[in-house]
N, C-alpha and C positions, 0 to 999 in steps of 0.2 A: 504494500500500500504506500502511496505517496500523496501528499497534499500540497497544493500551492496555496499559500496564505498571503492574501493581499490586504493591507491595512492602509487607511487613509482618513482624512478629514473631509467632510462634505462641503459643498459650496456654501458660502455665507450670504451671497446675494440671492434674494428670493426668486428673481427671474432665472438665474443660472441654476438654482436648485430645482425649479420646475422642469427646465430643459434636461438637466441631469437625470431626474426621476423618469422622465419619458424615455430617454436614451437607455437607461438600465433595463426598463421593462420591455422595450420594443426592439432593442438591438443587442445590448451586451448579454443579457441572459439567454435569448434564443441562440446567439452565436456560441456561447459556452456550452449549451446543452447538446450541441452537435459534436463535441470533442470525442475523439476515439478513446475508448477505455474509461470514460467518465462514469463514476459510481454515484456521486452525489455532489451537490453544491449547496452551501448554506451561507447566509449572511447574518451577521450579528451587529447590533447597535450597542455601543458602550453605555451601560446603565448609569454610570457615574458622570456622564457628560464630559469626560476627559478626552484627551487625544491618545491614540487614534479613536475617532468616533465610530468607524466602521471596520469590521473584520470580515473578510470573505474567505471561506474555506472551500477549495475545489479539490475533491478527492478522486483519485484514480486508483484502479486496482493494481497497477504496476508502475514502477518508477519510470520505465521507458515511455509509457504513455504520457506521463506528466512532463517529462523532458521534451518529448515530441511536440506537445501542445505549446510549451514555452518557445518553441522555434517557429511557430506558425505566424502567418500574416494576421490571423484573427487576434492572437495575443498581442502582437505588436500594435495593431489598431486600437485595442482596448487601452493599452498603456499610453499611447500618444493622444487619444481622444479625451481621457479623463481630465487632464489639466485645462483643456479648452472650456470645461464647464466650471472651473474654479476649484476642482479637487486638489487638495494639497497634502503634503507630508506622506506621499506615496511610498510604501515599503512593500517589497515582495520577498518571500522566503519559500524555499522548497523544503518540505519536511518529509522525513521517512520514519518508519517504525523505530521505536526505542528498543534496544535489546533488553532493557530492564522491564518493559511492559509491552511485549510483542503482540498481545491480543487485548481487545477491549475488556475493561473491567465492567462486569454487569452484576447487579444485585441478585 
């Protein structure tokens, strides 16, 4: 398993925020949903209102699928489009399973 973790702060300008919200729903999420090997995508909002405000987890079944997605034009377009809406503090990490907790803990 591998996850691409994308963290950022949302636009502060109300007009840019509306444009960003439309773009996420109608372009970004549909584009990500077509990624080869995608298992799941989740987005989280920081409850404490601190930075980063948004964390997106894009989970793939295999590391090679995540790495392939990072090399796509789709991913490049996502990263280059975000700042045009006023998204800031953009941070990307590629995460893999920890050898200390290789399987999910479930009650």
